[in-house]
N, C-alpha and C positions, 0 to 999 in steps of 0.2 A: 389397288384400284377398286372402287366400288361404284363408279359412275362411268358413263361413256364420255369421251373427250368432246364430242360435238353435241349440240342440242338436237340434231337431225340424224336420221338414218337414211342415207341416199344410196349407198353402194357398199358392198363388202370390200371392194377395191380400196376404200379409204379407211377401213378398220385394220388395226394391227392384231396380232395373234392374241395378245392379252385381252383385248376388247371382245373378240369373238368368244374366247373361253369364259369371260365374265358373263356374257349373255347365255351361253350354254349351261353354265352352272346355275344361274338364276332360273332358267327354264326347268331344270331338274327339280328345284324346290317347288315351283308352281305346278309341275305335273302331279306332285303329291296332293296339291289343293284340288286339282281337276278330278282326282280319283276319290275325293271325300264324298260322303253323302250330302253335306252342305258345301257347295263349291265356290263360296264367295269369301273374299277377304276385303277389308276396308282400305286397301293401299292407295286407291285413287278416288276416294270419296271427296266430292266437291270439285273434281276435275271433269272436263268435257272432252270427249273424243269424237271427231267428226270424220266420216267417210265421204270422200268426194271421188267418185269413180266415173271416168269418161269412157270406160270399156266394160263390157259384160263381165261379171264375176259371180261365182257361187261360193267356192271354197274360201278364197281370200277374204271376200267381203264378210261372209258369215263368221269366219274365224276371228276377225278383228272385232266384230260385234260381241261375240261370246267372250273374248279376252277382256274387252272393256267392261262389260257388265259384271264379269266375275271378279274384277278388281274394284267394283262398286262405283265406277265412273258413270256419268251421264253419257248417253250415246245418241248421235244424230247421223242419219243416213240420208245424204243428198242425192236425189235422182237428177242427173244432169239434164235429162229431157224435160224436167219440170222446173229447172232453175233459170236464173237470169242470164246464164251463159247462152242459152238458146235465143235470148233477146238481143244478143250482140255485146253483152258485157265482157270485158277482158278478164283473163285469169287473174291478173294482179288486182283488179277491182273486186273480184269475187273473194279472193283470200283476204283482202283488206277489210271486207265486210265481216268475215269470220274473226279477224283480229279485234274488231270493235265489239264483237259479241263475247270476247274473252274465252275463245276456244283454247284448250290446253294442248291438244295434239290434232294435227290434220293428217289423215291417211289418204294419199292421193294415188290414183292409177290413171295412166294416160297412154295413148298410142304414140306420143311424141317423146323421144329421148330428151332429158333435161328439164322436163316439166316440174318434177319434184325439187330439183336443185333451185330452179327459179323461185318456186313458192317458198322454199326454206330461206332464201336470201331476203324475201320480202316480209316474212313473218317473224315476230318475236317468239311465237309458239313453236313447238317442235313439229317437224314434218317427217313423215315416214313414207318412203317410196314403196308403193304396192305394185310396182311394175311400170317402167316407162319405155315404151317402144321396144327396140331390140337391145336396150342397154343392160339393165339389171332388174332383178326381183329379189332384193336382199333377204326379206324374211322367209321366202321359199328356200333360198340357199341355207339359211340358218336352221330351218327345220329339217332339211336334208342332212346337214352335219349332225344335228342332235340325234336323229334317227340312226345314223350310221354308228355314232359313238355309243349309243345306248345298246345297240344290238351286237356290235363288234368289240366293244370295250376300249377302242382306240380308233384314231384316224391315221396317225403317223405310220408310214410304211405300207399302207394298203394300196392296192391297185384298183382304181375306180374307172370303169368304162362308161362313157356317156355317148349314147347312140341315137342318131337321128338327124333332125334338122338343126344343126349347130348354128348355122348362119342366122336364123331368125329367133333363136331361143335366148331370152334374157335369163331364164333359169340356168342354162348352161354356163353363162358368164359368171353369175353369182356363185354357182357351184365350183367353177374353176378357181376363182379367187379364194374362196373359203377353204377348199380342200388342199390346195397347194400351200397356203399359209400355215395349215396345220400338219403339213408333212406328207400328204398322200401324193401318189403318182397318178396322173390322169391320162387316160387314152381316149381320144375323141374319134368317133367313127361315123361315117355316113357317106353318101354319094359325093363325088368331087364337087358337084354344084352346091352342096350344103356345108362345105368345109371352108371357112374363111381363110384366105391366105395370110400367113404370118401369125396365126393365133397362138402358136407356140411361144411367141415372144412375151405373152402375158406372164409366164413363169418359166424362164429358160431352164432346161434340164429336168423339169417336172412334168412336161406335157409331150405326148406323142400323138401322131395323127395317122389314121389308116382308113382306107376305103373298104377293108375286108373285115366283116363282122367276126369271123373266126379268129383273126389276129387280136381283135379287141377283147374277145371273151377269154382267150387263153390266160389262165392264171388270175382271172379277175376275182377280187373279193366282193365287189359291189358292181351292179349294173344299173345305171340310170337310163331308162328309155324315155325318149322325148316325143311329144305330140307333133305330128306333121301340121304345121301352121299354114294352111292353105290361104287364110285371109291375109297373110303378110307377104305372100308370094305374088310378084307382078306377073310371073309366068310359071308354068309347071317346071320344076327342076329335076323331074324324072319322067321317063317315058309313060309308064302306067302304074297305077296303084298295085296291080297284080305283080309287076316286076319288083316294085319296092318291097312288097311283102316277102317275095321269094328270097331276096338278098339281105334284108335288114330287119325283118320281124323276129322277135324273140319268141320261140316256141319250145316245147318240151324236149325236142331233139337238140336244138342249138344250145340250150342252157347247160347241157351236159359238158360243153367245152370249157365252162368256167369251173371254179373250185366247187367241190361238193356242197359247201356251206355258203355259197354265194348269196348275197342279199340283193333282191330284185326290187327296184323302185321306179316310180313314175309320178311326175308332179300333177298329172291330171289336167283336164279331162282326157280319158283314154279313148283312142280309136281301136276298140277291140277287133282283133282279126287283121288289122292293118299293120300296126307297129308292135303289138303284143297279143299273144293268144290268151284266151280266158283261162286255160289250164295253168299257165304261168302266173297270170295276174292274180288268180284266186288260190294259187298253190301254197305249199308250206314255206317256200323260200321268199315269198312276197312280203314286203313291208309297206305296201301302198296304203292300206287302211291306217296303219300306224303313223304314216306321214301326216295324214289328215288330222288325226287325234293330237299328234305332237305339235301341230301348227298352232293350236290354241295356247299351249303352255309357252311356246317360244314367243308368240306375239304378246302374251301377258308379260313376259320378261322384258321385251323391248319397250312396251308402254311404261312399265314400272321404272326402268332405268332412265328413260327420257323425262318422265313427268312425275315420278313417285317422290315420296318423302321418306327420309331415313327412319327405319324402325317402325314403319307402318304395317309391315306384314304380320 
């Protein structure tokens, strides 16, 4: 296999193991490009990549822009506040406009689950989901997988603890699908109000759930801390931030419960001191900066596999 089965990347749920490994392998070759003095290849010369973000973004939006330009594609960034959507134009009419302009890839982020899927069905061009509501964030999941495999040498057989606001995290869902398909065991941890009922059914036998951080950290090879997403909560799901920090923040004492070589991750942006201490976030076990760096290589791989031409690298 040297291409993805679909023209779109909407969710890791819909990818099989071989497709995920294809993306990770391609990302490894593009990481070499990113580390060169001259960081460009002509793989997408003549193609146009368009970002359409209905939600604020720093890392994802910038990462896709860098990925597109390093592949020599033309890049367009649409600010929704300045677009015709604000004038009442429907999403389908907006994407039809992009179709008429011969856009090659549409990268879309929305607070509503299913937006990317709807756009993909309406467009002949490829669509990449950059986060849709509380559904998925597939390229974040892929860069997390890439970072783990790069640092640990494997994913199969690892214990990965995902800690925090599981209910509202699209990153957690993408990580769960990707990790379990590649053979990792996942332990989800958070307050009961942040643990979706029945989430173990996503991958029976591969997922455990606990409200106790100590239990999640025990024997963990990787710990993925999640941001508390206050903007998605209709009501507070914990008594106070102080209490949340007491029971669920990752600090220099609690991290000792995991394996000595545990890998610490966070998709960002971080609430320092609330969900993770600066000592851990900036410490020797942390791969948080690497996640950001790897995001460019992974998104280059996705763009290339969806819109590239054979032999262009």
